Every structure is written in C-alpha cells, then in structure tokens.
C-alpha positions as CSV (number, residue, x, y, z in Angstrom):
1,M,83.0,102.0,132.0
2,S,81.7,105.1,133.7
3,N,78.2,106.5,132.8
4,E,79.9,109.9,132.3
5,P,80.8,110.7,128.7
6,L,84.4,110.4,127.8
7,K,86.0,113.9,127.7
8,V,87.8,114.3,124.3
9,A,90.1,116.9,122.9
10,I,91.1,117.2,119.2
11,C,94.4,118.9,118.6
12,G,94.7,120.3,115.1
13,A,91.0,120.3,114.7
14,S,90.7,122.9,111.9
15,G,91.9,120.6,109.1
16,Y,89.8,118.1,107.1
17,A,90.7,115.2,109.4
18,G,89.9,117.2,112.5
19,A,86.6,118.3,111.0
20,E,85.7,114.7,110.1
21,L,86.5,113.7,113.7
22,L,84.0,116.3,114.9
23,R,81.4,115.1,112.4
24,I,81.7,111.5,113.5
25,L,81.9,112.2,117.2
26,S,78.7,114.4,116.9
27,W,76.7,111.2,116.9
28,H,78.9,109.1,119.3
29,P,76.8,108.7,122.5
30,G,79.7,108.1,124.8
31,V,81.8,111.1,124.0
32,E,81.8,114.8,124.9
33,V,84.2,117.0,122.9
34,V,85.6,119.5,125.4
35,S,88.4,121.2,123.5
36,V,89.7,121.8,120.0
37,T,92.9,123.5,119.1
38,S,94.2,125.4,116.0
39,E,97.1,127.7,115.7
40,R,95.7,129.5,112.6
41,S,92.0,129.8,113.7
42,G,92.3,130.7,117.3
43,G,89.2,132.3,118.8
44,K,87.0,131.1,116.0
45,S,84.3,128.4,116.4
46,P,84.4,125.2,114.3
47,V,81.1,126.4,112.8
48,E,82.8,129.4,111.3
49,L,85.1,127.1,109.3
50,Y,82.7,124.3,108.7
51,P,79.0,125.4,108.8
52,H,77.8,121.8,108.8
53,L,79.3,121.3,112.3
54,N,76.6,123.4,113.9
55,K,76.5,121.2,117.0
56,Y,79.8,122.7,118.1
57,D,78.9,126.3,118.4
58,Y,79.9,126.1,122.1
59,L,83.5,125.4,121.2
60,L,86.3,127.9,120.2
61,F,89.6,126.9,118.8
62,E,92.4,127.5,121.3
63,P,96.2,127.4,121.1
64,L,97.9,124.0,121.6
65,S,99.0,123.8,125.2
66,P,99.4,120.2,126.3
67,E,99.8,121.1,129.9
68,I,96.5,123.0,130.0
69,L,94.7,120.5,127.8
70,A,95.7,117.6,130.1
71,G,93.5,119.1,132.8
72,K,90.5,119.2,130.5
73,A,90.3,115.9,128.7
74,D,91.0,112.2,129.2
75,F,91.3,111.1,125.5
76,F,93.2,113.0,122.8
77,F,93.0,112.8,119.0
78,M,96.2,114.4,117.6
79,A,95.7,115.7,114.1
80,L,98.9,117.8,114.0
81,P,101.5,118.1,111.3
82,H,104.4,115.6,111.3
83,K,107.1,116.4,113.9
84,A,104.8,118.8,115.7
85,S,103.0,115.8,117.2
86,Q,106.1,114.4,118.9
87,P,106.4,116.6,122.0
88,A,102.7,117.0,122.5
89,V,102.0,113.3,122.3
90,A,105.0,112.5,124.6
91,L,103.8,114.9,127.3
92,L,100.2,113.7,127.3
93,Y,101.3,110.1,127.2
94,R,103.5,110.6,130.2
95,K,100.6,112.1,132.1
96,G,98.6,108.9,131.5
97,K,96.3,110.2,128.8
98,K,95.0,107.9,126.1
99,I,95.9,109.1,122.6
100,V,95.3,108.3,118.9
101,D,97.9,110.2,116.8
102,L,96.9,110.8,113.2
103,S,100.3,112.0,112.2
104,A,103.2,109.8,110.9
105,D,105.3,110.5,114.0
106,F,104.7,107.1,115.7
107,R,103.8,104.8,112.8
108,L,107.3,103.7,111.8
109,K,108.9,101.5,114.5
110,D,112.4,102.2,113.3
111,P,113.2,105.9,114.0
112,S,116.0,105.9,111.4
113,V,113.5,105.0,108.7
114,Y,111.2,107.8,109.9
115,E,114.1,110.3,109.8
116,Q,115.1,109.1,106.3
117,W,111.6,109.6,104.8
118,Y,110.4,112.6,106.8
119,K,113.7,114.5,107.0
120,V,113.3,115.5,110.6
121,P,114.7,113.9,113.8
122,H,112.7,111.7,116.0
123,N,113.1,113.0,119.5
124,Q,110.7,110.7,121.4
125,R,112.1,107.3,120.9
126,D,111.1,106.0,124.3
127,V,107.5,106.8,123.6
128,L,107.7,105.5,120.1
129,K,108.5,102.0,121.6
130,K,105.1,102.1,123.3
131,A,103.0,103.0,120.3
132,V,100.8,100.4,118.6
133,Y,100.1,100.6,114.9
134,G,96.4,101.2,114.7
135,L,95.0,99.0,112.0
136,P,92.3,97.1,113.9
137,E,91.9,94.2,111.5
138,L,95.6,93.3,112.2
139,H,96.3,94.5,115.7
140,R,92.9,94.6,117.5
141,A,94.2,92.8,120.7
142,R,97.1,95.2,121.1
143,I,95.1,98.3,120.4
144,K,92.7,97.4,123.2
145,K,95.5,97.5,125.7
146,A,97.3,100.5,124.3
147,G,97.8,104.0,125.7
148,L,99.1,105.4,122.4
149,V,97.9,104.3,119.0
150,A,99.5,105.5,115.7
151,N,96.6,105.8,113.3
152,P,97.6,104.4,109.8
153,G,98.0,106.6,106.8
154,C,95.2,106.6,104.2
155,Y,97.2,104.9,101.4
156,P,98.6,102.2,103.7
157,T,95.1,101.4,105.0
158,G,93.8,100.4,101.6
159,A,97.0,98.7,100.5
160,I,97.6,96.6,103.6
161,L,94.0,95.4,103.8
162,G,94.2,94.5,100.2
163,A,97.4,92.4,100.5
164,Y,97.0,91.0,104.0
165,P,95.0,87.8,103.3
166,A,97.0,86.8,100.3
167,L,100.3,87.2,102.1
168,K,99.2,85.7,105.4
169,S,97.8,82.6,103.7
170,G,100.9,82.1,101.4
171,L,98.7,82.5,98.4
172,A,100.9,85.4,97.1
173,S,104.6,85.9,96.9
174,P,106.1,88.8,98.9
175,E,108.3,89.6,95.9
176,G,107.4,92.2,93.2
177,I,104.3,93.7,94.9
178,I,102.9,96.7,93.1
179,V,100.5,99.2,94.7
180,D,98.9,101.7,92.3
181,S,96.6,104.2,94.2
182,K,94.3,107.1,93.2
183,S,93.2,109.6,95.8
184,G,90.8,112.5,96.1
185,T,92.2,115.9,96.7
186,S,91.2,116.1,100.3
187,G,94.1,113.9,101.0
188,A,96.4,116.9,100.6
189,G,94.7,118.7,103.4
190,R,93.1,122.1,103.6
191,Q,95.8,124.3,102.3
192,S,96.3,127.2,99.9
193,D,98.5,125.4,97.3
194,I,98.1,126.2,93.6
195,R,98.5,122.6,92.7
196,F,95.2,121.7,94.5
197,S,93.1,124.7,93.2
198,F,90.0,123.9,91.2
199,C,91.4,124.8,87.8
200,E,94.6,122.8,88.4
201,V,92.8,119.6,89.5
202,N,89.5,119.7,87.6
203,E,89.6,117.5,84.5
204,G,93.1,116.4,85.3
205,F,94.6,113.2,86.5
206,R,98.3,112.9,87.4
207,A,100.8,110.8,89.4
208,Y,102.9,112.4,92.1
209,S,105.7,111.5,94.5
210,V,106.7,108.7,92.2
211,A,109.0,106.2,93.9
212,S,109.3,108.6,96.8
213,H,106.0,108.8,98.7
214,R,106.3,108.8,102.5
215,H,103.7,106.1,103.0
216,T,105.9,103.6,101.2
217,P,107.9,102.5,104.3
218,E,104.7,102.2,106.3
219,I,103.2,99.8,103.8
220,E,106.5,97.9,103.7
221,Q,106.7,97.7,107.5
222,E,103.3,96.1,107.9
223,L,103.6,93.8,104.8
224,S,107.0,92.6,106.0
225,A,105.5,91.6,109.3
226,I,102.7,89.8,107.6
227,A,105.0,87.9,105.3
228,K,107.5,87.2,108.1
229,R,110.2,88.9,106.2
230,E,112.9,91.2,107.7
231,T,112.5,93.5,104.7
232,L,110.0,93.6,101.9
233,T,110.0,96.2,99.2
234,I,107.1,97.4,97.0
235,N,106.6,99.6,94.1
236,F,104.1,102.3,95.1
237,T,102.7,105.1,92.9
238,P,100.0,107.5,94.1
239,H,97.8,109.6,91.7
240,L,95.6,112.6,92.3
241,L,91.9,112.2,91.2
242,P,89.7,115.3,90.5
243,V,87.3,114.3,93.2
244,N,86.9,115.3,96.9
245,R,87.1,112.0,98.7
246,G,88.1,108.4,98.2
247,I,91.1,106.2,97.5
248,L,91.0,103.4,95.0
249,S,94.1,101.1,95.2
250,T,95.0,98.3,92.8
251,I,97.4,95.8,94.3
252,Y,99.3,93.4,92.0
253,L,100.5,90.2,93.7
254,K,102.3,87.3,92.1
255,T,100.7,84.0,93.1
256,A,102.9,81.5,94.9
257,K,100.7,78.5,94.0
258,K,98.1,77.6,91.5
259,T,94.7,79.1,92.4
260,T,91.5,80.6,91.0
261,T,89.6,83.9,91.7
262,E,87.0,81.9,93.6
263,E,89.6,80.4,95.9
264,A,91.2,83.8,96.5
265,L,87.8,85.3,97.3
266,S,87.2,82.4,99.8
267,I,90.5,83.2,101.6
268,Y,89.6,86.9,101.8
269,R,86.1,86.2,103.1
270,K,87.4,83.8,105.7
271,T,90.0,86.4,106.9
272,Y,87.5,89.2,107.1
273,R,84.4,87.3,108.1
274,N,84.1,89.0,111.5
275,E,85.4,92.4,110.5
276,P,82.6,95.1,110.7
277,F,84.3,97.5,108.4
278,V,85.6,95.3,105.6
279,R,83.4,94.0,102.8
280,V,84.6,91.4,100.3
281,L,82.5,91.8,97.2
282,A,80.9,89.0,95.2
283,P,82.7,87.4,92.2
284,G,82.8,89.8,89.3
285,A,82.1,92.9,91.4
286,L,84.7,95.5,91.9
287,P,84.9,98.4,94.4
288,D,83.9,102.0,93.6
289,I,84.9,104.9,95.8
290,S,81.3,106.3,95.5
291,S,80.1,103.2,97.4
292,V,82.2,104.0,100.5
293,R,81.9,107.8,100.6
294,G,81.4,108.9,104.2
295,T,81.8,105.4,105.7
296,N,84.5,103.6,107.7
297,R,84.3,100.7,105.3
298,C,86.9,99.2,103.0
299,D,85.4,97.4,100.0
300,I,87.6,94.7,98.4
301,G,87.3,92.9,95.0
302,M,89.7,90.9,92.9
303,K,90.4,88.9,89.8
304,L,93.1,86.4,89.1
305,D,95.0,86.9,85.8
306,E,95.7,83.3,85.0
307,R,97.8,84.2,82.0
308,T,100.4,86.1,84.1
309,G,99.8,84.4,87.5
310,T,98.9,87.7,89.1
311,L,96.2,88.3,91.7
312,I,94.8,91.8,91.1
313,V,93.2,93.1,94.3
314,I,91.2,96.3,94.3
315,T,90.3,98.3,97.5
316,A,88.2,101.4,98.0
317,I,88.0,103.5,101.1
318,D,87.1,107.1,102.0
319,N,90.4,108.7,102.8
320,L,89.0,111.0,105.4
321,V,87.1,108.2,107.3
322,K,88.6,104.7,107.0
323,G,91.8,106.4,106.0
324,A,91.8,108.9,108.9
325,A,89.1,110.0,111.3
326,G,86.8,107.0,111.2
327,Q,89.7,104.6,111.8
328,A,90.8,106.9,114.7
329,V,87.4,106.6,116.3
330,H,87.4,102.9,115.7
331,N,90.7,102.8,117.6
332,M,89.2,104.9,120.4
333,N,86.3,102.5,120.7
334,L,88.6,99.6,121.1
335,M,90.9,101.4,123.6
336,M,87.9,102.6,125.8
337,G,85.7,99.6,125.6
338,F,82.9,101.0,123.4
339,P,81.2,98.7,120.9
340,E,83.4,98.9,117.8
341,E,80.7,100.3,115.5
342,T,79.6,103.1,117.8
343,G,79.4,106.3,115.8
344,L,80.6,104.5,112.6
345,A,77.6,102.5,111.4
346,Q,76.2,105.1,108.9
347,P,75.7,103.9,105.3
348,A,77.5,105.7,102.4
349,V,76.3,109.0,101.0
350,F,75.1,108.5,97.4
351,P,75.0,110.2,94.9
C-alpha cells in the first residue's frame, strides 16, 4: 500500500449512517475524507448538522455528481436511499473505483426478488453480478478481492451471525426458523416522521412491518446458502424500542440432533474463535445492547430449551456501527489491505 492516505468520499453523508462513518473515519490513520454529499444540506458543513464532528470543519456538503467525485476520491461509501444508489454505484464501479454500498440495491443476488420487495426496477444487473455480500465473518476472502461490496442490513447482520454456526454445523434444522428483533429508533434514519417523534416513541414498544419487512429476503438468501438449500424461509418480526441505538435479536432454531447448551456454545466459540468483532459469551450470560453501544462488535449468547428442542440464540449489535458504518469500514479495511481492526477497536460507551 502507498504511504499516502486513501482518499475517501461519502455519498449521502448527512444521515445517521453517514455521520457514523465520519465519526469512525476520524480516527482511522490511513484515510482522508475528501468529499461528502447531501442533496438537502448542500453548502453546509457536517459540523453544522453534527457538532461532535468538529474535525470536519474543512468539508462542505456538495451535490451528488459521480463524474466529478470520481476525480476526487479513490474509495466510496454510498449511503444513499434505495434505488438512488444504482446509477451512481454503476458509474463509479465502471471507472474502477472501490465501493461499499450501504443501501439494499446490491445485496440481493436475484434482481426479481429485489424488485418484489423494494417495488422499484433494478437497472444495473450487470454490476449486481459483481457485488459481494459484505458480511466479513462469512465472506472475508471474496471481500478482499472485491471492487463492490454490498454492506449488509442491520437486522440481517445480527440474525445471520446468530444462526450461522448452528446451521453450518448441522446442529439446527433449516426449517421453522424464527427471528424476533428489537431496534433503536436511529434505524429509521434522520427524518421528520411523526411515528418517530419523542412522544410517539418514548415509553412505547411496538412491532412493525410484520411478515413484510424488506430485510426478510436478505436473511433468507444468506441462511439458504449456509444450509445449502435452494430456498429457506423464516418468520421475521421487527420491533421498535424507545432507545437511540442497538438491535437485540432472538433467533429460535429447532435442533436437528440431541445437544446441550454447552455443546452449542462450543460450536459457536470454534466458529468465531478468530473473529475480532464477534464475542460468544460465557454460559448463563446473555447479550445486552448497552454492552455494544458505539462498537463494531456482535455479542452472542444462548440457551437450549431441552423441553421443546429449541436452541435460543440472542445477539446484540449497535445498528449504526456493526449494523452499518462500522461494518462498512471493516469491509474497506479488507478491500484495501488495512489491518481489520483499524479505526474499530474502541470499547463500548457506558452508561
């Protein structure tokens, strides 16, 4: 690698994921952020929107113009809305730029599935074929060689990491999987929507997008590959917690053979023994979103219900870090040859 810092642009940098990218990259020694875009905040500095990002007073949000940006940066984080990412990613990819896309536009390998769930056409199918799904714990080798990485969604990250060892080892059946997830309100983005105002969310707790959440096919795609099934279906229900950050997912897996909690924990520890951002907790310990706040870590705990033959796996992540910006930086590190933990080794913020 060159001794010169990697020139990075963040497209769609005024949202929560973009702001979190700026926060994390502020202590990454190998990166220089040279451009940020925002259609709504053009001409403003990131510091005006997020005073804690005081390092970036030299930047101003500019309109999205991939042709112009291609001359400024070598690596791109795309934090644009779904569909809007397609043409920009395609242009930059064809110019030889390295890209991590945080939208859903390149996550689903079957464009017809994308069109079914997102209700928009996929017009970049040739580029879609080149995209690598960016969950490092599953696809590290491919990510290292990729030019375009599709950063996973927040819910799929916790769900897939929670189910992966049990399915891969044959400990659990691929049938009847239930994923029950609770997320902080930052997962909805920085928007003026009455449903996410303080009075609507505070002291409340509700399910939403029941049997219809767009992350469902993403989870199914990855779990199907793990289980070596053409199709695998799950029951997925997300809920909204009255907190800023965090996702707690409870995954119910029917065991395929007789086992114990200790044996299941041993399989998970073996699977993740060399993973810097996955921590399998001790027997009897269960994850808490407060323990991963601000980190790129996924905590995993579990308990076998011997009465029903169900392995209950619980995962906790920060939806803005491991579920978005932190995982994106992890992918960049792999793609560009940086040590994996660069910029991501900070402990959780507590309380």
